[in-house]
N, C-alpha and C positions, 0 to 999 in steps of 0.2 A: 650774642645768642639770638637766634631767630626762632619764631614761633614754630616753623616747620621742624627744626632740630628737636624741639621739645616733644612735638606730637608724634614724630616718627621713632624716637628712641624707645626701645622696648626690651623686655626680657624674652629670650627665646629658650625653649627647652630642648630643641633638636637642631643639630648642625645642618641636617638636610634641608631645613627650611630656608637656609641662606646660600646653599651651594648649587642651585639649579643652573646658574650661569657662571660657576666658578670652576676653573681648571687647575689652579695651583693654590695651595695653602702654604703660607710661611708661618710656622708655629713656634712660639716660645716653648721652652722645655720646663724649666724650674717654675713651679706654680701652676702649670697647665697639665703636664703628664706625670710629675712627681713633686714631692715636697722636700726633697733633699735627703730623705730617709727611706721612703718607699714609693713605688710606682702607683699610679692610679689606673686600674684595669679598664674602667669605662672609657675615659678619654683616649687611652691607647687603642682600644678596640674601635672607637669612633674614627680615628684617623686611618686605621687599617681598612675600615669599610669604605671610606672615601677613596682610598687608593684602589681597592678592588673594583670600584665603579668607574675607573679611568682617570681619577685625579692624581696629582703629584703633590707630595708633602715634603717640604724642605724645612728641617728644624734649624732655627737660628737662635743662638744662645750666647750670652755674655760670659760663659764659662772661660776662664783664663787658661785653658788647656787645648791642645790640638783636637780635631774632630775624632780621631781614633781613640783618644783617651776618654772623651765624652761617651763614645759608643760603649766602651768597656764598662764605664760606670752605669750606663743604662741597663746593660745586660745583667749586672749584679743586682739590679732592682727588678729583674724579670720583665724588663720592657723589651719586647720582641723587635728585631730588625725590620719586621714587616710593618711596623708603625710608621716608617718614614722611608723616603728615597735617598736622602743625603742629610748631612749635618754641616753647618757652617758655624764656626765659633770665633769669638773675639780673640781667643788664643791663637788661632790660625793667623789672623791679621797682624797681631802684635809680633808674632814669631817672624813674619815676613819682614817687619821693620828691623828686628834684631839681625836677621840674616843679611840684610843689606848694609849693616853698620858693624861688621866684625872687626873693623880697625879701631873701634872705640871700646872702652871698658864700661862695665855695667855694675851698678849697685842694685841688688835685687831686694825687693820687699815682698814677702809672701811666704806661705807655708811650704813645707817640703813636697806636699802632694802636687804642687803646681810646677815642679821642675821639668816635666815633659815639654814645656814651652821652649826649653833650650836644648832638647834632645838632639844629639848628633850635630850640634853647631859648635864651632870652635870659639866659644865665648870667653872673653877675659873679664873675670869678676874682680871688683875692687871695693875697698871701703868707701863710704860716702865722701870722705875727705879727698879721695883721689879719682873717683869715678867720673866718666864723661857724661853719663846720663843714668836715669833711674828707670827700671822696669818694675811696676807694681802689679801683682796679681791678687792682692788682698792683704789684710793684716797678717802678721806672723802667727797670731793666735786669735782667730775670729770668734772663739768661744767666749772670750772675756774682753777683748780690746775694741776700742772705738777710734774714730779719726783723731780725737783729742790726744790720745796716747802718742800721736806722731807729730804733734805741733812743733816741738823743739827740733826734731829731725827735719821737718819741712822748712823751718826758719833757716837752718844751716844750709839746706839745699838751695833755697832762694838766694842766700848770700853768694853762692857759687854760680847762680843762674843756670842750674841744671835743667835740662828738658826731662819731663816726667811722662813716661809711656804708661798709660792706664790700660791694662789688659782686660778689665772688667768694669764698664761704666756704671753698673748697678750700685746704688747706695746701700740697699739692704735686700736680702732674700729671706724667705722663710725656711727654717730647718725644723721640721716637725711642727710644733706649736710656738716656736720662737722666731724672732727676727734677728739675723746676724748681719754685721757690717761687711761691706765689700770694698774693693779697690776704689770704686767711684767716690766713696766718702772721703778717702784720703786725698784723691785727686782734686775734689772740690775744695778741700781745705788749702791745698797748695795753690790752686788758682786764686782763691780769695787773698792769699798772701802775695799775689802778683806773679806767680810762677807760670812757666810755659808748659801746658799739658796737651798731649796728643791722645785723644780717645779712640780706642778701637772697639767696635761693637755697636749695639743699638744705643741711641736712636740715629746714629750717623750712617749716611748712605752707603759706604763701601760694603758693609756686611749684607745689605739688601741687594746691592748690585751683584755680589758674588752668588747669593742664593738664587737670584733670577737667572744668572748664567748657568748654574747647575740644573735648574728646572728646564731651561731651553735645551741643554744637552740631553736630558732624560726624555723630553717630549719630542725632540727633533725639530722644534720650532720655538720662536719667541712668543710668549703669552702676553696679550694686551693687559695693561695694568688694571683695567676694569673687570678682568676675569681672575684677579688674584685677591685672596683674602688673607689678611694678617690676623693672628690670634695671639693674645697675650694678657698678662695680669698687671702690668705696670703702666701708669700714666706717663711717667718720666721717660721710659725707654720704649715700650711697645706701642702705646698710642701715639706718642710724639714721632716715633720713627715711621709709623704707618702714614701719619698725616704729612710728614716731610716727603715721603715717596708717592703721596696721593693714592694710597691704598685704602680700601675699606678695612675696618678693624672690628673683630668680635672680641669684646672685653670680658675676661673671666673674673668674676667677682670673688671667688674662693681664695685668691692668692694674697699678696702682701697688703691689699687694700680691703681685706675681708671685714675688718672692724668698721670701716666707713659705710659698708653696705648692709651691715647687720640689721639696722632698724629702718631701712629704707621702705617707706610705705607707698610713696607716690613719686613718679618721675616727672617733676615739674622743673621750671626754670631755675628755681632756687637750688634744688637738689643737684641739677646738672652743673651749675656754677660751683657748688661746694665740692663736688667730686672731681670735676675736670678742669676747673679754672677757666682760663681763656682758650684752652685747646679745643679744637673741633671735636665734638663728641664722637664716640664710636658708632658704627652702624647699628650695633645691637649689644646687649648684655646677656651673659649666661652665667648661672651659678656654678655649673659644671658642664663639661664638654661631653655631650651624649649624642648619638646619631639620631 
């Protein structure tokens, strides 16, 4: 931790204070523009305003469903298509893996709502005892289950040395005022047991590479990384992913880490270490995304 990182990290109330030299925003979805139950009108309007002023917004999400399914979910929350230019999901990337391994059988872990990841693919499903690999989009019932409910299953998978495809690297997300477990929690358990896990989504580079590719198509030119701003609410995925890609990050404190920021009185070296560990701190903090 350097003195400069402590002195420069600050809360900002307005996105426009950070976007004078920004052409592209790569924004998280869950925790930034909705909480899993309802959309946030202010942040959505903010991103729409950035676009109206010539900026490009690519939403990057660890949702374990294709982008078109994510878009339908956003519309149900009254989140306008004008909020963004395109969506890239971890479900898209995991689906590409499945599409390239149709000669292998799959054991699926996840709720029925995530089945669009297999839509129009000739997938052979099999029980754990016979499958060639696992695709996990989350717990079967994320309202009540945690990773520990899957320990025995993961031990069996490890005995068979199955590859585990994680279609959502998030550990938890907020749903209303509660935190629910995601596929990443089960994947981390399997990895702790010595299993082979392939993660698709943030903080891993492929989802950022695809988002920047879509931004280049939209703008007709490649945008320098110093003119790209990442926005998110997770240290593990959003901040780590931005740092890996060498992007500036605006960190939204109202999301899954809201309790950690509730009593923050002063941004000092101790606070930064407590909140962000050894990770490079974000460029700035914001309680809510407003223009």
